[in-house]
C-alpha positions in Angstrom: 23.2 5.7 -25.9 23.0 6.2 -21.6 26.7 7.3 -20.1 29.0 4.5 -19.2 30.3 3.9 -15.8 32.2 6.9 -13.7 35.6 5.2 -13.6 35.8 6.6 -9.7 32.4 4.9 -8.8 32.6 2.9 -5.7 32.9 -0.9 -5.7 29.3 -2.6 -4.8 29.6 -4.7 -1.4 29.1 -8.4 -2.3 25.7 -9.7 -1.4 26.1 -13.7 -2.7 27.0 -13.7 1.3 23.4 -13.2 1.8 22.3 -16.1 -0.3 24.7 -18.6 1.7 23.8 -17.2 4.9 20.1 -18.2 3.9 21.4 -21.6 2.6 23.1 -22.2 5.7 20.1 -21.6 7.9 17.7 -23.6 5.7 20.0 -26.8 5.6 21.0 -26.9 9.3 16.8 -26.0 10.0 16.5 -29.2 7.7 18.6 -31.7 9.4 16.9 -31.2 13.0 14.3 -33.6 11.4 16.8 -36.8 10.1 16.5 -38.9 7.9 14.0 -38.7 4.8 11.6 -36.4 4.3 8.9 -34.5 2.2 9.2 -31.1 1.7 5.7 -28.9 1.0 6.4 -25.2 -0.2 4.5 -22.3 -0.7 3.9 -21.5 -4.2 5.3 -18.3 -3.9 8.5 -19.3 -1.9 9.4 -21.4 -5.1 11.3 -19.5 -7.1 13.4 -17.6 -4.1 14.0 -20.7 -2.7 15.2 -21.9 -6.3 18.0 -19.1 -6.3 19.3 -20.3 -2.7 19.1 -23.9 -2.6 17.9 -25.7 -6.0 16.5 -29.4 -5.8 20.0 -31.0 -5.9 20.9 -28.9 -2.6 17.7 -30.3 -0.9 18.2 -34.0 -1.5 21.3 -33.9 -0.5 20.2 -33.2 2.7 17.3 -35.9 2.6 14.3 -34.0 1.3 12.9 -36.9 -1.1 10.0 -35.8 -2.6 8.5 -32.1 -3.2 5.1 -30.9 -3.8 3.6 -27.3 -3.7 1.1 -26.0 -1.0 -2.1 -26.8 -3.0 -4.2 -26.3 0.3 -6.1 -29.9 -0.7 -5.8 -33.6 0.8 -2.0 -34.3 0.6 -0.5 -37.8 -1.3 2.6 -38.2 0.3 3.7 -41.8 2.1 6.8 -40.1 4.1 6.6 -40.9 7.8 8.3 -36.9 7.9 6.8 -34.0 6.6 8.3 -30.3 6.7 6.5 -27.9 5.1 8.4 -24.7 4.4 5.7 -21.4 4.2 5.1 -18.0 4.5 3.4 -17.0 8.1 -0.5 -17.4 6.9 -3.8 -18.4 9.0 -4.8 -20.0 5.7 -2.1 -22.4 4.9 -1.6 -23.0 9.1 -5.4 -24.5 9.1 -4.6 -26.5 5.9 -1.7 -28.2 8.0 -3.6 -28.8 11.5 -6.0 -29.8 8.7 -3.6 -32.8 7.8 -2.1 -33.5 10.8 -5.8 -33.9 12.8 -6.9 -36.1 9.7 -3.3 -38.3 10.3 -4.6 -38.6 14.1 -8.5 -40.2 12.9 -6.4 -42.5 10.2 -4.4 -43.8 12.9 -1.2 -42.6 11.5 2.1 -41.4 13.2 4.2 -39.0 11.6 6.4 -36.5 12.4 5.6 -32.6 11.1 7.8 -29.3 11.2 7.0 -26.3 10.1 9.4 -23.7 9.0 7.9 -20.5 9.1 9.8 -17.6 6.8 10.9 -15.0 6.7 9.3 -15.5 10.9 6.2 -16.8 12.6 3.5 -15.0 14.3 1.8 -15.5 17.2 -1.2 -15.8 15.5 0.2 -18.8 13.8 0.9 -20.8 16.6 -2.5 -19.6 18.2 -3.9 -21.1 15.4 -2.1 -24.6 15.9 -3.6 -24.6 19.5 -6.7 -23.9 18.3 -7.2 -26.8 16.3 -5.5 -28.7 18.7 -2.1 -29.6 17.0 0.0 -27.7 18.8 2.1 -30.5 20.6 2.2 -32.6 17.5 4.1 -30.7 15.4 7.6 -28.2 15.4 7.7 -24.8 14.6 11.3 -23.1 13.7 12.0 -19.7 11.6 14.1 -19.4 8.3 15.5 -15.5 8.6 15.8 -15.5 5.0 14.9 -11.9 5.0 16.3 -10.4 1.7 17.2 -12.1 -2.3 20.1 -10.4 -4.4 18.6 -10.7 -7.4 21.1 -8.8 -8.8 24.7 -6.7 -7.7 22.5 -3.9 -6.5 18.8 -5.0 -6.6 18.0 -6.6 -3.1 14.4 -7.9 -2.4 12.2 -8.9 0.4 10.3 -11.0 -2.2 7.0 -10.0 -0.1 4.4 -8.3 -2.8 1.5 -8.7 0.3 3.5 -6.2 2.0 2.2 -3.3 -0.3 -1.9 -4.2 -0.1 -2.0 -5.9 3.9 0.4 -2.3 5.4 -1.1 0.6 3.2 -4.4 -0.8 2.6 -5.5 -3.2 5.2 -3.8 -1.2 7.7 -1.9 -4.6 9.3 1.9 -3.6 10.6 3.2 -7.1 11.0 5.5 -6.7 8.4 7.2 -3.6 9.6 9.4 -5.8 11.7 10.7 -7.8 8.7 12.0 -4.4 7.1 13.6 -3.7 10.5 15.4 -7.0 10.8 16.0 -6.7 7.2 18.3 -3.6 7.9 19.6 -5.4 11.2 20.6 -8.0 8.9 22.5 -5.9 6.3 24.2 -3.5 9.0 25.6 -7.4 11.3 27.3 -8.4 7.7 28.5 -4.3 6.2 28.4 -2.7 8.5 27.2 0.1 10.5 24.9 3.0 8.7 26.1 6.8 9.3 23.2 8.6 8.2 19.6 7.6 7.7 16.5 9.9 5.7 13.5 8.5 5.6 9.8 9.7 4.5 6.4 8.3 5.5 4.8 6.8 8.3 5.9 3.3 7.2 9.4 4.0 6.9 9.3 5.9 10.1 8.1 2.6 11.7 10.7 0.5 10.2 13.3 2.6 11.2 12.2 2.3 14.7 11.9 -1.1 14.3 15.4 -1.4 13.6 17.1 0.7 16.2 15.5 -1.5 18.9 16.4 -4.7 17.1 20.1 -2.7 17.2 19.8 -1.6 20.4 19.3 -5.5 21.6 22.0 -6.8 19.7 25.4 -6.5 20.2 27.6 -3.8 19.0 30.0 -4.6 15.9 32.4 -2.1 14.7 33.5 -2.5 11.2 34.4 -0.6 8.3 30.9 0.2 6.9 30.5 -0.9 2.9 27.8 1.4 2.0 27.2 4.2 5.1 23.8 6.0 3.9 20.4 4.6 3.9 17.1 6.2 2.4 13.4 4.4 3.1 10.6 5.5 1.6 7.1 4.5 1.3 5.3 3.8 -1.8 2.7 5.6 -1.0 4.3 8.8 -1.1 4.5 8.2 -4.7 2.0 6.8 -6.6 2.7 8.5 -9.9 5.5 7.1 -11.0 4.2 3.3 -10.8 1.1 4.2 -12.5 3.3 5.4 -16.0 3.9 3.0 -18.9 7.4 2.0 -18.5 10.0 2.5 -21.7 13.2 1.9 -20.4 14.1 -1.7 -21.7 13.9 -3.4 -18.5 10.6 -2.2 -17.6 9.2 -2.8 -20.7 9.9 -6.0 -20.4 8.6 -7.1 -17.2 5.1 -5.2 -17.9 4.9 -7.4 -20.7 6.4 -10.7 -20.0 6.4 -10.6 -16.4 9.7 -10.5 -14.7 9.9 -12.9 -11.6 12.0 -12.9 -8.8 14.6 -12.0 -11.8 14.0 -14.2 -14.2 11.4 -14.3 -17.4 10.0 -16.7 -19.2 10.3 -15.7 -23.3 7.4 -17.7 -24.8 7.4 -19.1 -28.7 6.7 -15.7 -30.3 10.3 -14.3 -28.7 12.1 -17.7 -29.1 11.2 -18.3 -32.6 10.4 -22.2 -32.1 7.9 -24.1 -30.0 9.6 -23.6 -27.0 9.5 -21.0 -23.8 12.6 -20.5 -22.1 13.2 -18.7 -18.7 16.2 -16.5 -18.8 17.9 -14.7 -15.8 18.0 -11.1 -16.3 21.1 -9.8 -14.5 24.2 -8.0 -14.8 26.0 -11.5 -16.0 24.1 -11.6 -19.3 26.3 -8.6 -21.2 23.8 -7.8 -24.1 21.2 -7.1 -21.2 22.8 -5.4 -18.9 23.8 -3.1 -21.9 20.2 -2.1 -22.9 18.6 -2.4 -19.3 18.5 1.3 -18.5 18.0 2.2 -22.3 14.8 4.4 -23.5 13.3 1.7 -25.9 13.4 3.6 -28.9 17.6 3.1 -29.0 17.8 -0.6 -28.2 17.5 -1.8 -31.8 19.9 0.4 -32.9 22.1 -1.2 -30.0 21.0 -4.8 -30.5 22.0 -4.4 -34.4 25.4 -3.0 -34.0 26.2 -5.5 -31.6 24.9 -8.3 -33.9 27.5 -6.5 -37.0 30.2 -6.9 -33.9 29.1 -10.4 -33.7 29.8 -11.4 -37.0 33.2 -9.1 -37.5 34.3 -11.9 -34.9 33.4 -15.1 -36.6 34.7 -14.0 -39.4 38.0 -13.8 -37.8 38.1 -17.6 -38.2 39.0 -17.3 -42.1 42.1 -17.7 -42.5 43.5 -18.9 -39.4 46.0 -21.7 -39.7 45.8 -24.6 -37.2 46.9 -23.4 -33.8 45.2 -19.9 -34.4 42.0 -21.9 -34.7 42.7 -24.4 -31.6 43.4 -20.8 -29.8 40.3 -19.5 -31.0 37.8 -22.3 -30.3 39.6 -22.8 -26.7 39.0 -19.1 -25.8 36.7 -17.4 -28.0 33.8 -19.3 -29.6 31.7 -20.6 -26.4 31.6 -16.8 -25.0 30.7 -15.8 -28.8 27.9 -18.7 -28.9 26.6 -17.7 -25.8 26.4 -14.1 -26.7 24.8 -14.7 -30.2 22.2 -16.9 -27.9 21.7 -13.9 -25.5 21.3 -11.5 -28.8 18.3 -13.6 -30.4 16.7 -13.9 -27.0 16.8 -10.1 -26.6 15.8 -9.3 -30.5 13.1 -11.7 -30.6 11.9 -9.8 -27.4 12.8 -6.6 -28.7 10.4 -7.2 -31.8 7.4 -8.8 -30.0 7.2 -5.7 -27.5 7.7 -3.7 -31.0 4.5 -5.2 -32.5 2.2 -4.7 -29.2 3.7 -1.3 -28.1 4.2 0.5 -31.2 0.4 0.1 -32.2 -1.5 3.0 -32.6 -3.3 2.9 -29.0 -0.3 2.7 -27.1 1.2 5.8 -28.8 -2.4 7.4 -28.5 -2.0 6.3 -24.0 1.5 7.6 -23.9 -0.1 11.0 -25.1 -2.7 11.0 -22.6 -0.8 9.9 -19.8 1.9 13.0 -21.0 -1.1 15.3 -21.2 -2.0 14.2 -17.7 1.4 14.9 -16.3 1.9 18.1 -17.9 -1.4 19.5 -16.9 -2.9 20.0 -20.6 -5.8 19.0 -22.7 -7.7 17.2 -19.5 -11.4 17.6 -21.0 -9.2 15.4 -23.8 -7.5 13.0 -21.9 -11.1 12.4 -20.0 -12.5 11.4 -23.5 -9.7 9.6 -24.3 -10.0 7.2 -21.0 -13.7 6.8 -21.5 -13.2 5.7 -25.3 -10.5 2.8 -23.9 -13.1 2.1 -21.2 -16.1 1.8 -23.2 -13.9 -0.4 -26.2 -12.9 -3.0 -23.3 -9.4 -2.6 -24.1 -7.8 -3.7 -20.7 -9.4 -3.0 -17.2 -6.4 -2.6 -15.4 -5.0 0.0 -18.0 -8.5 1.8 -17.9 -7.8 2.1 -14.0 -4.5 2.9 -14.1 -5.4 5.9 -16.2 -8.6 7.0 -14.0 -6.0 7.2 -10.8 -2.8 8.7 -12.7 -6.1 11.4 -14.1 -7.5 11.6 -10.0 -3.5 12.1 -8.7 -2.7 14.8 -11.1 -5.8 16.7 -10.7 -6.4 16.0 -7.3 -9.3 14.3 -7.3 -12.4 13.8 -10.0 -15.0 16.8 -10.3 -18.1 14.9 -9.2 -20.0 14.7 -12.5 -16.5 13.0 -14.0 -16.1 11.0 -11.7 -19.6 9.9 -11.1 -19.6 9.4 -15.0 -16.3 7.6 -15.1 -17.1 4.8 -12.6 -20.9 4.2 -13.9 -18.6 3.6 -17.6 -16.2 1.8 -15.8 -18.3 -0.6 -13.9 -20.7 -1.0 -17.0 -18.1 -2.4 -19.1 -16.0 -4.5 -16.5 -18.6 -5.9 -14.0 -20.5 -4.2 -11.0 -18.3 -6.3 -8.8 -15.6 -4.0 -8.9 -17.6 -1.3 -6.7 -15.2 -2.5 -3.9 -12.1 -2.0 -5.9 -13.3 1.8 -6.3 -13.8 2.1 -2.3 -10.2 0.6 -2.1 -8.5 3.2 -4.5 -10.2 5.7 -2.9 -9.1 4.9 0.9 -5.4 5.0 -0.7 -6.4 7.9 -2.1 -5.6 7.0 -5.6 -9.1 7.4 -7.1 -10.9 10.4 -5.3 -13.9 12.6 -5.7 -13.3 16.1 -5.5 -15.6 17.6 -2.5 -16.4 21.2 -3.1 -14.4 23.5 -0.9 -11.9 21.0 0.4 -8.4 22.3 -1.8 -7.1 25.7 -1.4 -3.8 26.5 -3.1 -0.9 27.6 -1.5 -1.9 31.3 -2.5 -5.7 31.3 -1.2 -4.3 30.1 1.9 -1.8 33.0 2.5 -4.7 35.5 1.2 -7.2 33.5 3.7 -4.9 34.3 7.0 -4.8 38.3 5.6 -8.3 38.5 5.9 -11.4 38.2 8.6 -13.2 34.9 8.5 -16.4 35.8 6.7 -14.4 37.4 3.6 -11.8 34.1 3.7 -15.2 31.6 3.2 -16.3 34.0 0.4 -12.9 33.4 -1.2 -12.8 29.7 -0.5 -16.1 29.7 -2.4 -15.2 31.2 -4.9 -12.0 29.5 -5.6 -13.9 26.0 -5.1 -15.9 26.9 -8.6 -12.4 27.3 -10.5 -10.3 24.4 -11.2 -8.6 22.8 -8.1 -5.0 23.0 -8.2 -3.6 19.5 -6.6 -0.4 18.9 -4.5 0.9 16.4 -7.3 0.5 20.1 -9.9 2.4 22.0 -6.6 5.3 19.4 -5.9 5.7 19.1 -9.7 6.6 22.8 -10.0 8.3 23.3 -6.8 10.6 19.9 -7.8 10.8 20.6 -11.5 9.7 17.2 -12.2 8.1 17.8 -15.6 10.1 19.6 -17.7 9.1 22.5 -19.9 6.7 21.5 -23.0 8.3 22.4 -26.5 11.8 21.6 -25.4 14.0 19.3 -27.6 15.1 16.2 -25.7 17.9 13.8 -27.2 16.3 10.1 -25.5 20.1 8.8 -26.8 22.4 11.3 -24.8 19.9 12.3 -21.8 20.3 14.8 -19.7 18.0 14.2 -16.5 16.4 11.2 -15.4 13.2 12.2 -16.8 14.9 10.0 -20.3 13.1 6.9 -18.2 9.7 8.5 -19.6 10.5 10.0 -23.1 11.6 13.2 -21.2 8.2 14.0 -19.6 8.6 13.6 -15.7 11.5 12.6 -13.9 10.3 10.4 -11.1 9.3 11.8 -7.3 10.4 9.5 -5.2 13.8 9.8 -7.3 14.4 13.2 -7.0 13.2 13.5 -3.2 16.1 11.6 -3.2 18.4 13.3 -5.2 17.2 16.3 -3.6 17.8 15.3 0.5 20.5 13.4 -0.4 22.2 17.3 -1.9 21.5 18.7 1.5 22.4 16.2 3.7 18.6 16.7 5.6 15.2 18.0 4.6 16.1 21.6 5.3 14.7 23.4 2.5 12.1 20.6 1.3 9.7 21.4 4.4 7.0 22.7 2.2 7.7 19.7 -0.8 7.0 17.4 3.5 4.2 19.3 4.0 2.3 18.5 0.6 3.0 14.9 1.2 2.0 14.4 4.6 5.1 14.9 6.4 6.6 12.1 8.5 9.8 13.0 7.1 13.4 11.8 9.5 17.3 12.2 8.8 19.3 10.8 11.4 23.1 9.9 12.4 23.2 6.4 12.6 25.5 4.9 15.7 28.4 4.9 13.5 31.7 6.8 14.7 33.4 7.0 11.6 30.7 9.1 9.7 32.8 12.1 9.6 35.9 10.9 9.2 35.1 8.7 6.3 33.3 11.3 4.3 35.0 10.8 1.3 35.3 6.9 1.3 33.7 4.4 -1.2 31.3 3.8 1.8 30.2 7.0 1.6 29.2 7.2 -2.3 26.8 4.1 -1.8 23.7 4.7 -1.1 20.9 1.7 0.3 17.6 2.7 -0.8 14.7 0.6 0.2 11.0 1.0 -0.8 8.4 -0.1 1.0 5.6 -1.2 -0.7 7.3 -2.1 -4.1 10.0 -0.1 -6.4 9.4 -0.1 -10.6 12.4 -1.2 -12.8 12.0 2.5 -14.2 12.9 3.7 -10.7 15.6 1.8 -10.7 17.0 2.6 -13.7 16.8 6.3 -13.2 18.7 5.9 -9.7 21.3 3.6 -11.7 21.4 7.2 -14.0 21.4 9.4 -10.9 24.8 7.5 -9.5 26.8 7.8 -12.8 26.2 11.4 -12.8 27.3 11.8 -9.3 30.1 9.3 -9.3 28.1 7.1 -6.3 26.2 4.0 -6.6 22.1 3.1 -5.5 21.5 -0.1 -3.8 18.1 -0.5 -4.5 16.0 -2.9 -1.2 12.8 -3.1 -2.0 9.5 -5.4 -0.2 9.3 -6.3 -4.0 9.2 -5.4 -8.0 5.9 -3.7 -9.1 4.7 -1.8 -11.6 0.9 -0.6 -12.8 0.0 -4.1 -13.2 0.5 -5.2 -10.0 -0.1 -2.5 -8.2 -3.5 -2.6 -9.1 -3.8 -6.2 -8.9 -3.7 -5.8 -5.3 -6.2 -3.4 -5.0 -9.2 -5.4 -6.7 -12.3 -6.5 -4.9 -11.5 -10.3 -5.4 -7.5 -9.8 -4.4 -6.8 -13.4 -2.7 
């Protein structure tokens, strides 16, 4: 099993304060529309809102009825309508239609739009164009961060990835800066900020502007180091199959806003059950970061221990039984319920993930990461496509092949693309354009790639000779940035070495010992070196945009040994996987520090690729 927490590990800050701040601001905004009102909520805000202010709290502040925004005519009879929405033009146009429809019918109501996390100028322009700007009041609910667990914070903005990296829409950059500003105002100054990626740099600059505009408060920081990283710095990690328990649960059952719905196949009844997955669930907390192969052994031992605890009742006298019922029975029953659910979930996952297909997929994946038997991998991917097993799985393997090989040879690219479109539909032609734009699935161009060795040789000879060398090299298998990065950072352990998953020795355990996540390895190296010195070549291969700056705190040098210096906030821009979170937890235990993950949203291979489909809303 994975290691237990080091005794000297620092305490994490209390993030429940962020929930209270968000709840208080929302209540204040609702009370600005006094009297009974109906509340319309964006569908993707319902789960986060439930974590902040449930129905009971809303009812206490005169919310009469709740509706989901469905972009169709409304049935509300209330004289006051409040809309809690993301700043999307389509939704604002719908609200304008509601207002204009009421005006045409001679009906007078009061309307309030609460944009979250902020309102954009484009939305106000739409209200003006539709002729309703003077009929509605608008406000902002600065709900930037939702704490999902003790060490996981989320902006709950899944659209950030597509908007920023594919569409080039940078409107969420200021939201990222505002989230950092909120954390600093509540939990103290940052002493050191590291980052890599274009978006990371913009978020950092946005945060600096906000900090310079605002009041400077000096207080003891609760965490002092921040690392900002773009999702496109490392696409390989989210494209790999997750095999730690929490990642597998997310892949199969889809964890949403920190909770999951287990169906009848897990609950052994005809009902589905919604379960919160966090450190409060003692069973889940002990297995969440474990490789799946270890989970059944742990759950089995837990069941035996639980039975032993129940068996203590035998031979008790009245007083002892009374004490047992008062002190232990409720806790044992709760643990028993959770244990049953996780055993059911594990059995369900075992049925799906121990099939021959899954084992073949993992073997193919590991071969791609290691750079072995590529022709066999291509054959396996072709078979997967032609059997129409799963469109997203096929796309995932194609992207993994392309990234690890620095693009596909022209004949392979055209053949695989044709087979994919024949199997899954010609409408996915635009999906290929999206994937190409992000560098996820590309066709190699003759002579486009030079290895480091070729570049050095080229500098030593004249242009004519260098041209001939380039032509000669282009006919050979090309070495990609991933291969070079993998070698430089030792991302793939040497093949043939035994890897004991019960006693993991490095972060590679989260992928069965086959691969250390590039994102997490970068974080480890930069923190170890306190900057990018010595990583210049790595940074160049990742297209640069790296930075390391000292923050505005004068306490950075004086308190290098404090707990705050051993707590690192890592901000993933474009999504973060549960596998990466598990890897950072492992690294923290190894180094006697703690990582807090702040992400725009939780992601995995399916979510990442679904966001790039041509028919994505």
